[in-house]
Structures are given as structure tokens and as C-alpha cells.
mmCIF file of the N, C-alpha and C atoms, coordinates in Angstrom:
data_MODEL
# 
_entry.id   MODEL 
# 
loop_
_atom_site.group_PDB 
_atom_site.id 
_atom_site.type_symbol 
_atom_site.label_atom_id 
_atom_site.label_alt_id 
_atom_site.label_comp_id 
_atom_site.label_asym_id 
_atom_site.label_entity_id 
_atom_site.label_seq_id 
_atom_site.pdbx_PDB_ins_code 
_atom_site.Cartn_x 
_atom_site.Cartn_y 
_atom_site.Cartn_z 
_atom_site.occupancy 
_atom_site.B_iso_or_equiv 
_atom_site.pdbx_formal_charge 
_atom_site.auth_seq_id 
_atom_site.auth_comp_id 
_atom_site.auth_asym_id 
_atom_site.auth_atom_id 
_atom_site.pdbx_PDB_model_num 
ATOM 1   N N  . MET A 1 1  ? 29.555  -4.834  -12.636 1.00 0.00 ? 1  MET A N  1 
ATOM 2   C CA . MET A 1 1  ? 28.925  -5.895  -13.239 1.00 0.00 ? 1  MET A CA 1 
ATOM 3   C C  . MET A 1 1  ? 27.512  -6.309  -13.382 1.00 0.00 ? 1  MET A C  1 
ATOM 4   N N  . GLU A 1 2  ? 26.992  -6.349  -14.803 1.00 0.00 ? 2  GLU A N  1 
ATOM 5   C CA . GLU A 1 2  ? 25.018  -6.915  -14.352 1.00 0.00 ? 2  GLU A CA 1 
ATOM 6   C C  . GLU A 1 2  ? 24.532  -8.171  -14.642 1.00 0.00 ? 2  GLU A C  1 
ATOM 7   N N  . GLU A 1 3  ? 24.618  -8.689  -13.270 1.00 0.00 ? 3  GLU A N  1 
ATOM 8   C CA . GLU A 1 3  ? 23.583  -9.964  -13.104 1.00 0.00 ? 3  GLU A CA 1 
ATOM 9   C C  . GLU A 1 3  ? 22.318  -9.684  -13.496 1.00 0.00 ? 3  GLU A C  1 
ATOM 10  N N  . SER A 1 4  ? 21.776  -10.824 -13.884 1.00 0.00 ? 4  SER A N  1 
ATOM 11  C CA . SER A 1 4  ? 20.536  -11.652 -14.363 1.00 0.00 ? 4  SER A CA 1 
ATOM 12  C C  . SER A 1 4  ? 20.467  -12.733 -13.336 1.00 0.00 ? 4  SER A C  1 
ATOM 13  N N  . VAL A 1 5  ? 19.164  -12.880 -13.161 1.00 0.00 ? 5  VAL A N  1 
ATOM 14  C CA . VAL A 1 5  ? 18.246  -14.494 -13.052 1.00 0.00 ? 5  VAL A CA 1 
ATOM 15  C C  . VAL A 1 5  ? 16.893  -14.439 -13.750 1.00 0.00 ? 5  VAL A C  1 
ATOM 16  N N  . ASN A 1 6  ? 16.970  -15.807 -14.038 1.00 0.00 ? 6  ASN A N  1 
ATOM 17  C CA . ASN A 1 6  ? 15.657  -15.830 -14.463 1.00 0.00 ? 6  ASN A CA 1 
ATOM 18  C C  . ASN A 1 6  ? 14.153  -16.204 -13.564 1.00 0.00 ? 6  ASN A C  1 
ATOM 19  N N  . LEU A 1 7  ? 13.224  -15.597 -12.633 1.00 0.00 ? 7  LEU A N  1 
ATOM 20  C CA . LEU A 1 7  ? 12.515  -16.949 -12.243 1.00 0.00 ? 7  LEU A CA 1 
ATOM 21  C C  . LEU A 1 7  ? 11.153  -17.035 -12.324 1.00 0.00 ? 7  LEU A C  1 
ATOM 22  N N  . LYS A 1 8  ? 10.521  -17.639 -11.548 1.00 0.00 ? 8  LYS A N  1 
ATOM 23  C CA . LYS A 1 8  ? 9.806   -18.469 -12.289 1.00 0.00 ? 8  LYS A CA 1 
ATOM 24  C C  . LYS A 1 8  ? 8.189   -18.307 -11.881 1.00 0.00 ? 8  LYS A C  1 
ATOM 25  N N  . ILE A 1 9  ? 7.112   -17.656 -12.666 1.00 0.00 ? 9  ILE A N  1 
ATOM 26  C CA . ILE A 1 9  ? 6.279   -17.457 -11.741 1.00 0.00 ? 9  ILE A CA 1 
ATOM 27  C C  . ILE A 1 9  ? 4.815   -18.594 -12.157 1.00 0.00 ? 9  ILE A C  1 
ATOM 28  N N  . ASP A 1 10 ? 4.229   -18.906 -10.823 1.00 0.00 ? 10 ASP A N  1 
ATOM 29  C CA . ASP A 1 10 ? 3.796   -20.381 -10.618 1.00 0.00 ? 10 ASP A CA 1 
ATOM 30  C C  . ASP A 1 10 ? 3.079   -19.552 -10.833 1.00 0.00 ? 10 ASP A C  1 
ATOM 31  N N  . SER A 1 11 ? 1.694   -20.885 -10.845 1.00 0.00 ? 11 SER A N  1 
ATOM 32  C CA . SER A 1 11 ? 0.339   -21.323 -11.148 1.00 0.00 ? 11 SER A CA 1 
ATOM 33  C C  . SER A 1 11 ? -0.475  -20.306 -10.651 1.00 0.00 ? 11 SER A C  1 
ATOM 34  N N  . LYS A 1 12 ? -0.755  -19.652 -9.159  1.00 0.00 ? 12 LYS A N  1 
ATOM 35  C CA . LYS A 1 12 ? -0.912  -19.203 -8.597  1.00 0.00 ? 12 LYS A CA 1 
ATOM 36  C C  . LYS A 1 12 ? -0.711  -17.108 -9.045  1.00 0.00 ? 12 LYS A C  1 
ATOM 37  N N  . GLY A 1 13 ? 0.089   -17.022 -9.858  1.00 0.00 ? 13 GLY A N  1 
ATOM 38  C CA . GLY A 1 13 ? 0.740   -15.334 -10.213 1.00 0.00 ? 13 GLY A CA 1 
ATOM 39  C C  . GLY A 1 13 ? 2.318   -15.322 -9.692  1.00 0.00 ? 13 GLY A C  1 
ATOM 40  N N  . ARG A 1 14 ? 2.129   -15.681 -7.845  1.00 0.00 ? 14 ARG A N  1 
ATOM 41  C CA . ARG A 1 14 ? 3.531   -15.479 -7.407  1.00 0.00 ? 14 ARG A CA 1 
ATOM 42  C C  . ARG A 1 14 ? 4.482   -16.168 -7.848  1.00 0.00 ? 14 ARG A C  1 
ATOM 43  N N  . LEU A 1 15 ? 5.547   -15.130 -8.197  1.00 0.00 ? 15 LEU A N  1 
ATOM 44  C CA . LEU A 1 15 ? 6.782   -14.597 -8.795  1.00 0.00 ? 15 LEU A CA 1 
ATOM 45  C C  . LEU A 1 15 ? 7.879   -15.254 -7.332  1.00 0.00 ? 15 LEU A C  1 
ATOM 46  N N  . CYS A 1 16 ? 8.738   -16.515 -7.948  1.00 0.00 ? 16 CYS A N  1 
ATOM 47  C CA . CYS A 1 16 ? 9.500   -17.515 -6.954  1.00 0.00 ? 16 CYS A CA 1 
ATOM 48  C C  . CYS A 1 16 ? 10.979  -16.951 -7.046  1.00 0.00 ? 16 CYS A C  1 
ATOM 49  N N  . VAL A 1 17 ? 11.332  -16.368 -5.672  1.00 0.00 ? 17 VAL A N  1 
ATOM 50  C CA . VAL A 1 17 ? 12.729  -15.432 -5.420  1.00 0.00 ? 17 VAL A CA 1 
ATOM 51  C C  . VAL A 1 17 ? 13.227  -15.941 -5.336  1.00 0.00 ? 17 VAL A C  1 
ATOM 52  N N  . PRO A 1 18 ? 14.857  -16.010 -5.603  1.00 0.00 ? 18 PRO A N  1 
ATOM 53  C CA . PRO A 1 18 ? 15.535  -17.276 -4.579  1.00 0.00 ? 18 PRO A CA 1 
ATOM 54  C C  . PRO A 1 18 ? 15.938  -16.845 -2.963  1.00 0.00 ? 18 PRO A C  1 
ATOM 55  N N  . ALA A 1 19 ? 15.776  -17.618 -2.307  1.00 0.00 ? 19 ALA A N  1 
ATOM 56  C CA . ALA A 1 19 ? 16.187  -17.385 -0.857  1.00 0.00 ? 19 ALA A CA 1 
ATOM 57  C C  . ALA A 1 19 ? 17.695  -16.118 -1.279  1.00 0.00 ? 19 ALA A C  1 
ATOM 58  N N  . GLU A 1 20 ? 18.283  -16.679 -1.329  1.00 0.00 ? 20 GLU A N  1 
ATOM 59  C CA . GLU A 1 20 ? 19.934  -16.113 -1.533  1.00 0.00 ? 20 GLU A CA 1 
ATOM 60  C C  . GLU A 1 20 ? 19.087  -14.221 -1.970  1.00 0.00 ? 20 GLU A C  1 
ATOM 61  N N  . ILE A 1 21 ? 18.862  -14.000 -2.904  1.00 0.00 ? 21 ILE A N  1 
ATOM 62  C CA . ILE A 1 21 ? 18.231  -13.402 -2.966  1.00 0.00 ? 21 ILE A CA 1 
ATOM 63  C C  . ILE A 1 21 ? 17.648  -12.028 -2.002  1.00 0.00 ? 21 ILE A C  1 
ATOM 64  N N  . ARG A 1 22 ? 16.672  -13.032 -2.046  1.00 0.00 ? 22 ARG A N  1 
ATOM 65  C CA . ARG A 1 22 ? 15.256  -13.078 -0.576  1.00 0.00 ? 22 ARG A CA 1 
ATOM 66  C C  . ARG A 1 22 ? 16.094  -12.094 0.927   1.00 0.00 ? 22 ARG A C  1 
ATOM 67  N N  . GLU A 1 23 ? 17.521  -12.728 0.747   1.00 0.00 ? 23 GLU A N  1 
ATOM 68  C CA . GLU A 1 23 ? 18.272  -12.539 2.206   1.00 0.00 ? 23 GLU A CA 1 
ATOM 69  C C  . GLU A 1 23 ? 18.846  -10.775 1.840   1.00 0.00 ? 23 GLU A C  1 
ATOM 70  N N  . GLU A 1 24 ? 19.376  -10.842 0.853   1.00 0.00 ? 24 GLU A N  1 
ATOM 71  C CA . GLU A 1 24 ? 20.107  -9.588  -0.175  1.00 0.00 ? 24 GLU A CA 1 
ATOM 72  C C  . GLU A 1 24 ? 18.745  -8.564  0.044   1.00 0.00 ? 24 GLU A C  1 
ATOM 73  N N  . ILE A 1 25 ? 18.027  -9.249  -0.321  1.00 0.00 ? 25 ILE A N  1 
ATOM 74  C CA . ILE A 1 25 ? 16.873  -7.805  -0.815  1.00 0.00 ? 25 ILE A CA 1 
ATOM 75  C C  . ILE A 1 25 ? 16.081  -6.707  0.424   1.00 0.00 ? 25 ILE A C  1 
ATOM 76  N N  . GLY A 1 26 ? 15.455  -8.595  1.231   1.00 0.00 ? 26 GLY A N  1 
ATOM 77  C CA . GLY A 1 26 ? 14.887  -7.864  2.109   1.00 0.00 ? 26 GLY A CA 1 
ATOM 78  C C  . GLY A 1 26 ? 13.532  -8.686  2.119   1.00 0.00 ? 26 GLY A C  1 
ATOM 79  N N  . GLU A 1 27 ? 12.634  -8.041  3.330   1.00 0.00 ? 27 GLU A N  1 
ATOM 80  C CA . GLU A 1 27 ? 11.151  -8.503  3.156   1.00 0.00 ? 27 GLU A CA 1 
ATOM 81  C C  . GLU A 1 27 ? 10.495  -8.017  2.374   1.00 0.00 ? 27 GLU A C  1 
ATOM 82  N N  . ILE A 1 28 ? 10.732  -6.624  2.632   1.00 0.00 ? 28 ILE A N  1 
ATOM 83  C CA . ILE A 1 28 ? 9.654   -5.522  1.491   1.00 0.00 ? 28 ILE A CA 1 
ATOM 84  C C  . ILE A 1 28 ? 10.419  -5.312  1.163   1.00 0.00 ? 28 ILE A C  1 
ATOM 85  N N  . ILE A 1 29 ? 9.940   -4.442  -0.751  1.00 0.00 ? 29 ILE A N  1 
ATOM 86  C CA . ILE A 1 29 ? 10.530  -4.177  -1.646  1.00 0.00 ? 29 ILE A CA 1 
ATOM 87  C C  . ILE A 1 29 ? 9.776   -3.189  -2.334  1.00 0.00 ? 29 ILE A C  1 
ATOM 88  N N  . THR A 1 30 ? 10.831  -2.719  -3.342  1.00 0.00 ? 30 THR A N  1 
ATOM 89  C CA . THR A 1 30 ? 9.256   -1.983  -4.133  1.00 0.00 ? 30 THR A CA 1 
ATOM 90  C C  . THR A 1 30 ? 9.465   -2.499  -5.453  1.00 0.00 ? 30 THR A C  1 
ATOM 91  N N  . LEU A 1 31 ? 8.756   -2.590  -6.231  1.00 0.00 ? 31 LEU A N  1 
ATOM 92  C CA . LEU A 1 31 ? 8.961   -3.115  -7.807  1.00 0.00 ? 31 LEU A CA 1 
ATOM 93  C C  . LEU A 1 31 ? 8.497   -1.554  -8.603  1.00 0.00 ? 31 LEU A C  1 
ATOM 94  N N  . LYS A 1 32 ? 9.275   -1.517  -9.369  1.00 0.00 ? 32 LYS A N  1 
ATOM 95  C CA . LYS A 1 32 ? 9.505   -0.162  -10.398 1.00 0.00 ? 32 LYS A CA 1 
ATOM 96  C C  . LYS A 1 32 ? 9.313   -0.339  -11.684 1.00 0.00 ? 32 LYS A C  1 
ATOM 97  N N  . LYS A 1 33 ? 8.784   0.482   -12.344 1.00 0.00 ? 33 LYS A N  1 
ATOM 98  C CA . LYS A 1 33 ? 8.528   -0.326  -13.743 1.00 0.00 ? 33 LYS A CA 1 
ATOM 99  C C  . LYS A 1 33 ? 9.322   0.937   -14.494 1.00 0.00 ? 33 LYS A C  1 
ATOM 100 N N  . THR A 1 34 ? 10.160  0.758   -14.947 1.00 0.00 ? 34 THR A N  1 
ATOM 101 C CA . THR A 1 34 ? 11.146  1.213   -16.101 1.00 0.00 ? 34 THR A CA 1 
ATOM 102 C C  . THR A 1 34 ? 10.873  1.664   -17.547 1.00 0.00 ? 34 THR A C  1 
ATOM 103 N N  . PRO A 1 35 ? 11.380  2.218   -18.685 1.00 0.00 ? 35 PRO A N  1 
ATOM 104 C CA . PRO A 1 35 ? 11.146  1.683   -19.903 1.00 0.00 ? 35 PRO A CA 1 
ATOM 105 C C  . PRO A 1 35 ? 12.383  0.528   -20.500 1.00 0.00 ? 35 PRO A C  1 
ATOM 106 N N  . GLN A 1 36 ? 13.292  -0.149  -19.733 1.00 0.00 ? 36 GLN A N  1 
ATOM 107 C CA . GLN A 1 36 ? 13.529  -0.959  -19.837 1.00 0.00 ? 36 GLN A CA 1 
ATOM 108 C C  . GLN A 1 36 ? 12.746  -2.021  -19.386 1.00 0.00 ? 36 GLN A C  1 
ATOM 109 N N  . GLY A 1 37 ? 11.547  -2.028  -18.451 1.00 0.00 ? 37 GLY A N  1 
ATOM 110 C CA . GLY A 1 37 ? 11.001  -2.681  -17.708 1.00 0.00 ? 37 GLY A CA 1 
ATOM 111 C C  . GLY A 1 37 ? 11.406  -3.041  -16.284 1.00 0.00 ? 37 GLY A C  1 
ATOM 112 N N  . TYR A 1 38 ? 10.864  -3.660  -15.915 1.00 0.00 ? 38 TYR A N  1 
ATOM 113 C CA . TYR A 1 38 ? 10.831  -3.968  -14.291 1.00 0.00 ? 38 TYR A CA 1 
ATOM 114 C C  . TYR A 1 38 ? 11.939  -4.200  -13.648 1.00 0.00 ? 38 TYR A C  1 
ATOM 115 N N  . LEU A 1 39 ? 12.383  -3.328  -12.357 1.00 0.00 ? 39 LEU A N  1 
ATOM 116 C CA . LEU A 1 39 ? 13.266  -3.111  -11.593 1.00 0.00 ? 39 LEU A CA 1 
ATOM 117 C C  . LEU A 1 39 ? 12.736  -3.834  -10.046 1.00 0.00 ? 39 LEU A C  1 
ATOM 118 N N  . ILE A 1 40 ? 14.014  -4.241  -8.676  1.00 0.00 ? 40 ILE A N  1 
ATOM 119 C CA . ILE A 1 40 ? 13.047  -4.498  -7.648  1.00 0.00 ? 40 ILE A CA 1 
ATOM 120 C C  . ILE A 1 40 ? 14.286  -3.790  -7.700  1.00 0.00 ? 40 ILE A C  1 
ATOM 121 N N  . ILE A 1 41 ? 13.714  -3.275  -6.468  1.00 0.00 ? 41 ILE A N  1 
ATOM 122 C CA . ILE A 1 41 ? 14.729  -1.680  -5.446  1.00 0.00 ? 41 ILE A CA 1 
ATOM 123 C C  . ILE A 1 41 ? 14.117  -2.532  -4.068  1.00 0.00 ? 41 ILE A C  1 
ATOM 124 N N  . PRO A 1 42 ? 15.192  -3.480  -3.331  1.00 0.00 ? 42 PRO A N  1 
ATOM 125 C CA . PRO A 1 42 ? 14.587  -3.302  -1.902  1.00 0.00 ? 42 PRO A CA 1 
ATOM 126 C C  . PRO A 1 42 ? 14.278  -2.008  -0.914  1.00 0.00 ? 42 PRO A C  1 
ATOM 127 N N  . GLY A 1 43 ? 13.077  -2.563  -0.126  1.00 0.00 ? 43 GLY A N  1 
ATOM 128 C CA . GLY A 1 43 ? 11.891  -1.630  0.108   1.00 0.00 ? 43 GLY A CA 1 
ATOM 129 C C  . GLY A 1 43 ? 11.903  -1.342  2.270   1.00 0.00 ? 43 GLY A C  1 
ATOM 130 N N  . LYS A 1 44 ? 11.993  -0.023  2.282   1.00 0.00 ? 44 LYS A N  1 
ATOM 131 C CA . LYS A 1 44 ? 11.904  0.484   3.741   1.00 0.00 ? 44 LYS A CA 1 
ATOM 132 C C  . LYS A 1 44 ? 10.622  0.423   4.405   1.00 0.00 ? 44 LYS A C  1 
ATOM 133 N N  . THR A 1 45 ? 10.856  -0.575  5.452   1.00 0.00 ? 45 THR A N  1 
ATOM 134 C CA . THR A 1 45 ? 9.351   -1.144  6.268   1.00 0.00 ? 45 THR A CA 1 
ATOM 135 C C  . THR A 1 45 ? 9.332   0.485   6.832   1.00 0.00 ? 45 THR A C  1 
ATOM 136 N N  . LYS A 1 46 ? 7.678   0.809   6.814   1.00 0.00 ? 46 LYS A N  1 
ATOM 137 C CA . LYS A 1 46 ? 7.506   1.963   8.147   1.00 0.00 ? 46 LYS A CA 1 
ATOM 138 C C  . LYS A 1 46 ? 7.157   1.770   9.416   1.00 0.00 ? 46 LYS A C  1 
ATOM 139 N N  . ASP A 1 47 ? 8.045   2.648   10.202  1.00 0.00 ? 47 ASP A N  1 
ATOM 140 C CA . ASP A 1 47 ? 7.862   2.453   11.426  1.00 0.00 ? 47 ASP A CA 1 
ATOM 141 C C  . ASP A 1 47 ? 5.919   3.105   12.118  1.00 0.00 ? 47 ASP A C  1 
ATOM 142 N N  . PHE A 1 48 ? 5.188   2.487   12.074  1.00 0.00 ? 48 PHE A N  1 
ATOM 143 C CA . PHE A 1 48 ? 3.583   2.350   12.557  1.00 0.00 ? 48 PHE A CA 1 
ATOM 144 C C  . PHE A 1 48 ? 3.863   3.825   13.493  1.00 0.00 ? 48 PHE A C  1 
ATOM 145 N N  . LEU A 1 49 ? 4.107   3.363   14.438  1.00 0.00 ? 49 LEU A N  1 
ATOM 146 C CA . LEU A 1 49 ? 4.510   5.060   15.198  1.00 0.00 ? 49 LEU A CA 1 
ATOM 147 C C  . LEU A 1 49 ? 4.787   6.130   14.938  1.00 0.00 ? 49 LEU A C  1 
ATOM 148 N N  . SER A 1 50 ? 5.375   6.419   13.612  1.00 0.00 ? 50 SER A N  1 
ATOM 149 C CA . SER A 1 50 ? 6.432   7.559   13.348  1.00 0.00 ? 50 SER A CA 1 
ATOM 150 C C  . SER A 1 50 ? 5.161   7.833   12.190  1.00 0.00 ? 50 SER A C  1 
ATOM 151 N N  . GLU A 1 51 ? 4.678   6.862   11.478  1.00 0.00 ? 51 GLU A N  1 
ATOM 152 C CA . GLU A 1 51 ? 3.062   6.725   10.290  1.00 0.00 ? 51 GLU A CA 1 
ATOM 153 C C  . GLU A 1 51 ? 2.373   7.534   10.693  1.00 0.00 ? 51 GLU A C  1 
ATOM 154 N N  . PHE A 1 52 ? 1.770   6.522   12.061  1.00 0.00 ? 52 PHE A N  1 
ATOM 155 C CA . PHE A 1 52 ? 0.539   7.579   13.157  1.00 0.00 ? 52 PHE A CA 1 
ATOM 156 C C  . PHE A 1 52 ? 0.647   9.127   13.445  1.00 0.00 ? 52 PHE A C  1 
ATOM 157 N N  . GLU A 1 53 ? 2.062   8.756   13.782  1.00 0.00 ? 53 GLU A N  1 
ATOM 158 C CA . GLU A 1 53 ? 2.850   10.321  13.934  1.00 0.00 ? 53 GLU A CA 1 
ATOM 159 C C  . GLU A 1 53 ? 2.071   11.831  12.949  1.00 0.00 ? 53 GLU A C  1 
ATOM 160 N N  . LYS A 1 54 ? 2.489   11.026  12.218  1.00 0.00 ? 54 LYS A N  1 
ATOM 161 C CA . LYS A 1 54 ? 2.596   12.061  10.688  1.00 0.00 ? 54 LYS A CA 1 
ATOM 162 C C  . LYS A 1 54 ? 1.410   12.187  10.584  1.00 0.00 ? 54 LYS A C  1 
ATOM 163 N N  . LEU A 1 55 ? 0.351   10.774  10.275  1.00 0.00 ? 55 LEU A N  1 
ATOM 164 C CA . LEU A 1 55 ? -1.448  11.449  10.287  1.00 0.00 ? 55 LEU A CA 1 
ATOM 165 C C  . LEU A 1 55 ? -2.427  12.214  11.376  1.00 0.00 ? 55 LEU A C  1 
ATOM 166 N N  . ILE A 1 56 ? -1.923  12.258  12.373  1.00 0.00 ? 56 ILE A N  1 
ATOM 167 C CA . ILE A 1 56 ? -2.607  12.533  13.568  1.00 0.00 ? 56 ILE A CA 1 
ATOM 168 C C  . ILE A 1 56 ? -2.078  14.259  13.449  1.00 0.00 ? 56 ILE A C  1 
ATOM 169 N N  . THR A 1 57 ? -0.597  14.653  13.132  1.00 0.00 ? 57 THR A N  1 
ATOM 170 C CA . THR A 1 57 ? -0.750  15.690  13.849  1.00 0.00 ? 57 THR A CA 1 
ATOM 171 C C  . THR A 1 57 ? -0.426  16.501  11.884  1.00 0.00 ? 57 THR A C  1 
ATOM 172 N N  . SER A 1 58 ? -1.072  15.672  10.794  1.00 0.00 ? 58 SER A N  1 
ATOM 173 C CA . SER A 1 58 ? -1.048  16.471  9.941   1.00 0.00 ? 58 SER A CA 1 
ATOM 174 C C  . SER A 1 58 ? -2.060  17.643  9.273   1.00 0.00 ? 58 SER A C  1 
ATOM 175 N N  . ALA A 1 59 ? -2.343  18.581  8.841   1.00 0.00 ? 59 ALA A N  1 
ATOM 176 C CA . ALA A 1 59 ? -3.436  19.144  8.589   1.00 0.00 ? 59 ALA A CA 1 
ATOM 177 C C  . ALA A 1 59 ? -4.017  18.254  7.965   1.00 0.00 ? 59 ALA A C  1 
ATOM 178 N N  . PRO A 1 60 ? -5.839  18.778  7.894   1.00 0.00 ? 60 PRO A N  1 
ATOM 179 C CA . PRO A 1 60 ? -7.296  17.639  7.539   1.00 0.00 ? 60 PRO A CA 1 
ATOM 180 C C  . PRO A 1 60 ? -6.401  18.713  5.948   1.00 0.00 ? 60 PRO A C  1 
ATOM 181 N N  . LYS A 1 61 ? -7.492  16.941  5.367   1.00 0.00 ? 61 LYS A N  1 
ATOM 182 C CA . LYS A 1 61 ? -6.985  17.315  3.649   1.00 0.00 ? 61 LYS A CA 1 
ATOM 183 C C  . LYS A 1 61 ? -8.417  18.213  2.962   1.00 0.00 ? 61 LYS A C  1 
ATOM 184 N N  . ARG A 1 62 ? -9.817  17.768  4.343   1.00 0.00 ? 62 ARG A N  1 
ATOM 185 C CA . ARG A 1 62 ? -11.214 18.443  4.035   1.00 0.00 ? 62 ARG A CA 1 
ATOM 186 C C  . ARG A 1 62 ? -11.117 19.955  4.920   1.00 0.00 ? 62 ARG A C  1 
ATOM 187 N N  . LYS A 1 63 ? -11.065 20.743  2.583   1.00 0.00 ? 63 LYS A N  1 
ATOM 188 C CA . LYS A 1 63 ? -11.249 22.456  3.478   1.00 0.00 ? 63 LYS A CA 1 
ATOM 189 C C  . LYS A 1 63 ? -12.908 22.745  3.711   1.00 0.00 ? 63 LYS A C  1 
ATOM 190 N N  . GLY A 1 64 ? -13.227 23.644  4.434   1.00 0.00 ? 64 GLY A N  1 
ATOM 191 C CA . GLY A 1 64 ? -14.647 24.481  4.379   1.00 0.00 ? 64 GLY A CA 1 
ATOM 192 C C  . GLY A 1 64 ? -15.526 23.200  6.227   1.00 0.00 ? 64 GLY A C  1 
ATOM 193 N N  . LYS A 1 65 ? -16.695 23.756  5.743   1.00 0.00 ? 65 LYS A N  1 
ATOM 194 C CA . LYS A 1 65 ? -16.710 23.189  7.085   1.00 0.00 ? 65 LYS A CA 1 
ATOM 195 C C  . LYS A 1 65 ? -18.399 21.918  5.952   1.00 0.00 ? 65 LYS A C  1 
ATOM 196 N N  . PRO A 1 66 ? -17.967 20.529  7.443   1.00 0.00 ? 66 PRO A N  1 
ATOM 197 C CA . PRO A 1 66 ? -18.877 19.709  6.376   1.00 0.00 ? 66 PRO A CA 1 
ATOM 198 C C  . PRO A 1 66 ? -20.322 19.819  6.748   1.00 0.00 ? 66 PRO A C  1 
ATOM 199 N N  . LYS A 1 67 ? -20.348 19.314  6.390   1.00 0.00 ? 67 LYS A N  1 
ATOM 200 C CA . LYS A 1 67 ? -22.399 19.594  5.903   1.00 0.00 ? 67 LYS A CA 1 
ATOM 201 C C  . LYS A 1 67 ? -22.848 18.731  7.075   1.00 0.00 ? 67 LYS A C  1 
ATOM 202 N N  . LEU A 1 68 ? -23.840 18.839  8.065   1.00 0.00 ? 68 LEU A N  1 
ATOM 203 C CA . LEU A 1 68 ? -24.400 18.388  9.175   1.00 0.00 ? 68 LEU A CA 1 
ATOM 204 C C  . LEU A 1 68 ? -26.117 17.642  8.426   1.00 0.00 ? 68 LEU A C  1 
ATOM 205 N N  . ALA A 1 69 ? -26.348 16.076  8.913   1.00 0.00 ? 69 ALA A N  1 
ATOM 206 C CA . ALA A 1 69 ? -27.253 16.118  8.660   1.00 0.00 ? 69 ALA A CA 1 
ATOM 207 C C  . ALA A 1 69 ? -28.552 16.036  8.801   1.00 0.00 ? 69 ALA A C  1 
ATOM 208 N N  . THR A 1 70 ? -29.561 16.809  8.350   1.00 0.00 ? 70 THR A N  1 
ATOM 209 C CA . THR A 1 70 ? -30.949 16.525  8.783   1.00 0.00 ? 70 THR A CA 1 
ATOM 210 C C  . THR A 1 70 ? -31.215 15.227  9.441   1.00 0.00 ? 70 THR A C  1 
ATOM 211 N N  . PRO A 1 71 ? -32.512 15.508  11.325  1.00 0.00 ? 71 PRO A N  1 
ATOM 212 C CA . PRO A 1 71 ? -32.709 14.545  11.891  1.00 0.00 ? 71 PRO A CA 1 
ATOM 213 C C  . PRO A 1 71 ? -33.738 13.254  10.683  1.00 0.00 ? 71 PRO A C  1 
ATOM 214 N N  . GLU A 1 72 ? -34.267 14.210  9.840   1.00 0.00 ? 72 GLU A N  1 
ATOM 215 C CA . GLU A 1 72 ? -34.648 13.425  8.415   1.00 0.00 ? 72 GLU A CA 1 
ATOM 216 C C  . GLU A 1 72 ? -33.977 12.102  7.719   1.00 0.00 ? 72 GLU A C  1 
ATOM 217 N N  . GLU A 1 73 ? -32.617 12.788  7.487   1.00 0.00 ? 73 GLU A N  1 
ATOM 218 C CA . GLU A 1 73 ? -31.521 12.181  6.923   1.00 0.00 ? 73 GLU A CA 1 
ATOM 219 C C  . GLU A 1 73 ? -31.249 11.194  7.703   1.00 0.00 ? 73 GLU A C  1 
ATOM 220 N N  . MET A 1 74 ? -30.484 11.424  9.030   1.00 0.00 ? 74 MET A N  1 
ATOM 221 C CA . MET A 1 74 ? -30.519 10.255  10.309  1.00 0.00 ? 74 MET A CA 1 
ATOM 222 C C  . MET A 1 74 ? -31.274 9.252   10.176  1.00 0.00 ? 74 MET A C  1 
ATOM 223 N N  . LYS A 1 75 ? -32.337 9.512   10.102  1.00 0.00 ? 75 LYS A N  1 
ATOM 224 C CA . LYS A 1 75 ? -33.420 8.385   10.515  1.00 0.00 ? 75 LYS A CA 1 
ATOM 225 C C  . LYS A 1 75 ? -33.704 7.548   9.301   1.00 0.00 ? 75 LYS A C  1 
ATOM 226 N N  . SER A 1 76 ? -33.482 8.347   7.800   1.00 0.00 ? 76 SER A N  1 
ATOM 227 C CA . SER A 1 76 ? -33.669 7.194   6.875   1.00 0.00 ? 76 SER A CA 1 
ATOM 228 C C  . SER A 1 76 ? -32.121 6.236   6.776   1.00 0.00 ? 76 SER A C  1 
ATOM 229 N N  . ILE A 1 77 ? -31.305 6.702   6.898   1.00 0.00 ? 77 ILE A N  1 
ATOM 230 C CA . ILE A 1 77 ? -29.953 5.950   7.576   1.00 0.00 ? 77 ILE A CA 1 
ATOM 231 C C  . ILE A 1 77 ? -30.662 4.269   8.106   1.00 0.00 ? 77 ILE A C  1 
ATOM 232 N N  . TRP A 1 78 ? -31.036 4.677   9.080   1.00 0.00 ? 78 TRP A N  1 
ATOM 233 C CA . TRP A 1 78 ? -31.458 3.320   9.843   1.00 0.00 ? 78 TRP A CA 1 
ATOM 234 C C  . TRP A 1 78 ? -32.776 3.140   9.546   1.00 0.00 ? 78 TRP A C  1 
ATOM 235 N N  . ARG A 1 79 ? -34.085 3.184   8.123   1.00 0.00 ? 79 ARG A N  1 
ATOM 236 C CA . ARG A 1 79 ? -34.947 2.540   8.593   1.00 0.00 ? 79 ARG A CA 1 
ATOM 237 C C  . ARG A 1 79 ? -34.300 1.692   7.761   1.00 0.00 ? 79 ARG A C  1 
ATOM 238 N N  . VAL A 1 80 ? -35.177 -0.058  7.933   1.00 0.00 ? 80 VAL A N  1 
ATOM 239 C CA . VAL A 1 80 ? -35.344 -0.981  8.087   1.00 0.00 ? 80 VAL A CA 1 
ATOM 240 C C  . VAL A 1 80 ? -35.814 -1.368  6.179   1.00 0.00 ? 80 VAL A C  1 
ATOM 241 N N  . ALA A 1 81 ? -35.655 -1.777  5.160   1.00 0.00 ? 81 ALA A N  1 
ATOM 242 C CA . ALA A 1 81 ? -36.277 -2.446  4.313   1.00 0.00 ? 81 ALA A CA 1 
ATOM 243 C C  . ALA A 1 81 ? -37.324 -3.809  3.992   1.00 0.00 ? 81 ALA A C  1 
ATOM 244 N N  . LYS A 1 82 ? -39.178 -3.526  4.385   1.00 0.00 ? 82 LYS A N  1 
ATOM 245 C CA . LYS A 1 82 ? -39.576 -4.262  5.192   1.00 0.00 ? 82 LYS A CA 1 
ATOM 246 C C  . LYS A 1 82 ? -39.829 -4.962  3.117   1.00 0.00 ? 82 LYS A C  1 
# 
């Protein structure tokens, strides 16, 4: 059974979702664009610690050696315009 609900957008551009629907979908949602329109999908909360662990244990995106700045380049960063 397909059920649809008309939602209202307030003057600040926020979508007003009724409480009973918010209880069903939770606090996090994914808004997906489809050929038929937009689809609201209950989202998954991300566990900060597991996301952080993935980040620090993954290989760096940068390849090669970083270019070290010369002393002149470093001094130019700290110069104050008069």
C-alpha cells in the first residue's frame, strides 16, 4: 500500500514533518533524488569512534613526498602588511 503525505515548507525553507512520521524515520535521514522525485530514507547514525578509526588507519590519499617550504617562504607567511 502506497501512502503519501503532503508536507509544508515554512518561510525559512524548512520541511515540516509530522511527529508520527519523524518517530518512524528517526533523527537521521537520507534524501535521495530519483527519476520520480525525492525519496526520504531512514539514515544510519555514524559511530564517531569507528569513523575516526577508519580515518586514522587508512592509507593517506597523498602520494609522493611533500614539498618543504624554504625559510624565505615560511617567513613570507608571517610578514604583516603595513
